[in-house]
N, C-alpha and C positions, 0 to 999 in steps of 0.2 A: 674374145676378151677372155685370157685366163682369169679363172675367179678361185679361189681355195675357200671351200665352205668347210671350215674351222668350227669347234665346240661351241665359240660364242660369237663369231664374228665372220665375215666374208672378206677376205682381202685380195685385193688385186694384186698382180704380181707379172713377173717378165723374167725370161732367162734367156741369156745371149751367151754366145761363146762355146767352145768346145764341151759337150756333155762328159768328156772324159776329164775334163781339165779339174783342179781342185776349185771347190766350191767359194765364192766371195758376195757375201751379202752386203749390200749396201741399203742405209738406211736415211733416209732424205732429214731436213731440219722442220721444225716446228711451220704450220700451214704451208709448208712446200708439198710437192709428189717427188716420186721416183725420177720420173722424166724433166721435170722443174729443177729440182735439186741435183742431178748427176749427169745431165746432159754432156759436159765436156771431159767426163771420164769414161763413158759407155764404150766408146769406139777403141780407147785404150788398153782399158782393162780387160774387156773381152775377148783380146787378143792372147793374154794368158791363163785367165780363169773363167770356171762358170759363173757368170754374173748372175746374181738373183736381185732382182730388184722389186719392192713392194712400196704399194702406198698405205702408209701407216694406217691405223684405226684410225675411224672417222675424216680422213683425208682422199681427196680425190675420188678416185672408183671404189674406195673400200668403205663398208658399211659401218655404222657404230651404235647395236642396239641397245647397249649400256648406258648411252645419251651422256656419257662422262669419260673425260680419261684420265687413266691412272698408269703412269709409267711402268709399274710392275705388272701390270696386264698385258700392256704392250709388248714389253719383255715376252710375257708367255705365250703372246701371241705369235712370235717370233721363231720360238722353239718349236710351238707347234706346227708353222709353216714348215718349217725343216725338216721334222718327221713326214709330213702330209707329202713333202716332195722327195722322201727316201734317203734326205742326209742326217747322218748321226754326228756330223761333225763340219764347220766350217769356219774360214776366216769372217771377220763381221768390221766393216767400216762404216761409223756413222757421225753425222755434222750435226750439232747444236742438240736442238732435240731428239732428233736419230741418235746422236753419240750417248745422251741422257739414258733412252732405251737402251742401248747397246752396255750399259754399264750396269744397269739393273739386269740384264740377260747375264753378265757375268757374273754376279752377286747371286743370284736366282740358279743358274743355268750352266756354272762353268765348264760341263763335262761337254758341252756343243762348242765350244771355242777352240780354234788352231791357234789363234793370233786375233786381236782388238786393235784397230786402229780408232782413237775418237778426238773430235776435230771440234774446238770453239763449244765447251759445255762446261757447265756449273758441277758439280758435286754435292755443293753447299746451298742453301737454301740462298736466293738473290730476291735481297729487298730492295733494290734499285729500280728492277723493271715495276713493281709494284706502285713503288712511287711516283715512277713516273707515265704509271696508268695505259703501259704498253701494248696490251691486248684490247684497251679500246676502239669500237669500229667508230663511233663519232670522231676520238682525236685521228683517227688514220684515215680516215677521208676528208677531213679537213687539213693534216698536216702532212700525208702521206699519201696523195692520189694516186698514184702510181703502183704505189704496193696495193691498195684497195680492188685496184681495175684486175691487178694480177690474182689476188685472193677470189673476185669473183669466176674469172676465167676457170680457175683450176676447182674449186669447190663448188658443193651443191648449194650450200647454207655456210657462208664464211662467217656469220655474226654468231651462228651456233658454235663453231667451229674455236672461233677466238673467245668467247666466252668458257668452253671445256678448258684452253691453254690457261685462261686467266686462272679460273679455281684449282688446277692441279700445280699451277708455278708457285704457290704460296703454301706446299705441301712436299713438295718433292723436286728434285733430290733433296734430302738432307741427313746423309752419311756423315757418321763417324771414322774416325781416321781407320780405329780397328774391325770396321764391317768391311774394308776394302783388302786387308792386308793378306788377305786369303787369295787373291787375284794373281795367280803366279803366271799366266800366260803370256807371252811376249807381247808389249804392248807400246805400240806409238802415240803420244801426246802432241798434236800439232795445233798451235794457233798462230795468228798474227799480233804483231806487240803492238798495234794500233785497233784490235777488237774493239767495238763500239756498244757492243753488248755483251760479251761475257769478260769478265776482267781476266787479264793475263795471269795475275797470282793464283786463278782457280786452277789453271793450268800448271804451273809451277809447284805448287802444295800437292797437286794429285800425283806428280812426277814422284815426289819424295817419299809419297807413302805408299806408291805400287812396289813390290820388290823386283819387277821384271819390265822395268818401264825406261822407253829411251823418250827423249825431248827435243822437239822440233819447233822453234820460233821464227818464222818468215817475218824481217823487217820492213816495215811499211805496209803491211798487209791488215784487212779490218776483216770482219766477222766471215763474210761470205767467201772463205778462202777456195775451196773447189770449182766456185765460179768464176772469182774476180784474177786468181793466180793459178791457173789449171797448171800452167807447165811444172812449176816447181811442186805444185801439189802433186802431181801424178807423179813426177819423177821420186820424191822424198816415199811416196806410199808404196809404189813399185819395188823400190831397192829395198826397204823394210820388209816385202813380204817376202823380196830374195834371200835376205839375208837370213830370215828367219827360216824359210826353206819351203819348196811347195809339193809336201807328201801327197801321196797317191788320195785322189777320193775315195771317203769313208761312205759306202752306202749301207742303209740298213739291211 
């Protein structure tokens, strides 16, 4: 079981595909893991890329000595992991909370990005989730028992993980447009037009802000686009990456 012992965290990671292929980092959503979030992409993506999959800080088999989540720190974790693996840059694809992590990675470490794929994420504070008590474990046990069972299967302490997300979700991300306008790398923004968690207007607004962005809206699709609509999702992402170009892997 590969564990990267970084400066402030131990991250579980996996490597798949040709070691000489361009690196592609996959960042899963909040309260998921690499394997649970990207299981319908792994086989396809690793035919073309060196896939770097990671359990984010505090998720799955990665620890979290900080006892809290901070998207800025989570972005720094990914930058440090790339260096640990010998890469100076990579394509980065994130879904939901993983996409928010990827956006902070772009803001803080733009030089390590070859391209960016952001799927179903907000860039401004979302008051609706707080109002819905979205992260409350009692509510989840009562109203979403299948999700609760999944959380228990994936994480050693799901209640603590939910508390971390509840605390972080009311603070970040909360960007102003001028803080994002320097993100010039090719970016693909994807969302379903029936996303029940992330308002579609967040994706459209972000598309209008980023100077080198493409927009994809999948009709009839809800929040878990990579899992629920894998064929169209995989096609859109691979076509984008091919159009961007797959430069040779850059190693430190």
